[in-house]
N, C-alpha and C positions, 0 to 999 in steps of 0.2 A: 641795657644789660643783655648779654647774648643768651639765646635760648639754650637750654641743654640738650644734648644729643644722646640717643641710646643707640647701641650696636645690636643688630639682631643676633640671636644665638647661632653659633656653628654647629651644624648636625653632620656627624660622620657615621658610617655604617662600615662594619667589618665582621670577618668570620673569626678573629683571633686578636688577642692583645699580647704585645711583647715588651715586658717591663724591665728597663734598667734599675738598679737599685740605689746607689750612692747619689744623692742629689736629687732623685726622681721620686721614690717613696721612703727612702731613709735619709735623714739629714745627718751625715757623718762629717760634715766639714771640720768640725773641731778636731777631731782625730786626724784627718787627713792632713790639715794644716800644721798640726804639732809635729807629726812624723817627717812631713817633707821639708818643713822649715829646717828641722835639724839636719837632715840628710843634705840639704842644699848648702848649709853654712859649712858642714863638715867637708865639702868638696869645693868650697871657694866660690860658691854661686850665690847670685842674688836671690834671696828667697821670695821676694816679690814677683820676680820674673818666673821663678821655677814654678811657682803655684798657677801661673797662667796655662801651664800645659799638663799639669798632672791629672787633671780630672777626666774620666772616661776611658783611660787607657790602663793596660796592665803596667805594672810598675817597671818592668825590665823595658818596656817600650818607651816610657817616660825617660828613664835613664838614657837609652839610646838617643833621644832628641836633645837632652840636656848636655850629653857628654858623647858627641857623635864619633870620636876617635878613639873610644874605649872598647876594647874586646867584649863581645856580647856574653861570653861566658862569665865575665866579671859581673855584668848587670843582671844576669839570672842568680848568681850567687847573693848578691846584695838584696836583690828582690825577695829572696827566701827569708832573709833576715827582717826585711821591711814588713812582709806579711805576718810574720810571727809576732811583730811588735803592734801591728795594727788589729790583729785579732785579740790579743790580750788587752787591748785598751779600748773600752767601750764608754768611757766617761763622756758624757754630751751627746751620745747617740740617741736620737729621737725621731719619731716618724715625721715625715713632712705633713704639713697641715693639710687635713683631709684625707691622708692615707688610710687610716683605720676604716673609715666609712667607704671609701673606694674599694679596698681589698675585700670588704663584706659584700659589696655589691657585685663583684665580678666572681664570687665564689661559685663554683659549678659551671661557670662559662669558660670557654677555651682561652687559656692564658699561660704564658710562661715567664720565668725570670731569666733574662738574658744580661749577665753582669761580668765585668772584667776582674772581679774578686774570685779568689778561689773558693771551694765549697765550705772550708772552715770558716773563713772570714764572713762569707755571706750568712751562714748559720748563726754566727755571733752577732752580727749587726741586725739581722732580722729578729732575732731573740731579743736583743737589747731594745729595738724600737716596739716590741710587742706586737708584731706583724706576723701573719701566717705565711709559712714557706709554700710557695706553689709547688704542686707536684711534678711539673716539669720545669726544669731549670738547666740553663747552659752557663756553665762557670768556666773559670780559666783553664781547669784542666781538660775541658770539652773542645777546645779549639788550638789551631796552629798559629793563627794570626790574632793579634789584639785590634780592637776597634782603633781607627776608622775603617778597618777591613770589614766587610759584611758578613764574614763566616759565621759568627755568633748567632746574628738574627736569621740568617738562612737555616741554620740548624735548628733553631727555636720553630720556625714555621714548618720545617720538615717534620719535626717530631709531633707536632700538632695535626699534621696532615692538612695543611691549609696552604693555598697558593700565596706566595709573598705578597702579590698585589692585594689580597684580601685581609692583610695584617695592618694593624695600627702599632707603631712604636711609641713608647714614652721614654723620653731622654731629657738629660739636662745639659750635656756638654757638647762642645763642637765635635769632637771625636765620635761620640755616640750619634749624633744627629747626621753627621756624614756617612756613618755606617748603615743606618736605617735607611737613608736615601739611596745609597749604592746598593742596597738590597732590593730596590724597588717598591719601598713601603712608604706609607704617609707616616708623618712624625707629629706627635704632640710634644712641643717643648715645654718643659717644667721648669719654672723658677728664673732667677735673673741672669745666669748664664746663658741660658737658651735663646733668648731673644734676639740676639745678634746673629744667628746662624740659620735664618730662613727655614723654620720648621713649617709644617703645613699650617698649623696654629699653634699659639702660644697661651700658656696659663701661668699665673704667678705661684700657684700650687694646686693641689687636688680638689680644692673645695669647690670650684665652679663646674665640676664635672657631674652630669647625671646620666646614669646607666639604665637602659631598658632593653628588651629584646622585641625584634620584629616578629610578625607570624612565621617567617621561614626559619626563624631561629638565629638570625643574625644579631650581633650586638650593635645598638645604637648609642652613640655617644653624643650628648648635647652639652655644648660648652657654653654657658651663660656668661653675660658680660657684666656681672654684678660687681666685679672688682677690676 
């Protein structure tokens, strides 16, 4: 019988945390998949293939990937319709495991929400999941370019007054992880989608995280290997 092995905890230190929303602290997959499956079918696309690229991007950017020859103004118009539908549909929106405890642990510490959702959608989903809305947030209205462009994370760091190298990003998607890395930040990948995209470290959800502060006020994140 082979001996069991244990992995030492991963310890990271940062001045600020930048949090994606969907798939990272809020599980909204049920809504996202309902809406985007319908959209894909209505445009003659394979829903399974479409769902591979929807996560992490603003809707117009997803549409541009899936229908590259279509005018961007059409994508923006259809994205407005999609956002309204997603905002109204909160059935099945729940916190990611460990998210309530994680958000409570970082209350009062420097952090920001950086999401591809607009403000209305972010408010609806955070409320449906029962999570507190961070005081600093970068939503779709705040940026010119969608993830994987790093603009959102760089704006979040600037709003917190923290150097990008001193920030840790929490992300679940390929686009989001790429954005965090392009911003010069370390990335904790959350959930099954994140593992394949080389984050700094990976967790199945937010339960393995332990938050403390160091004497100089830095945030210390300990990632246990219990799961």
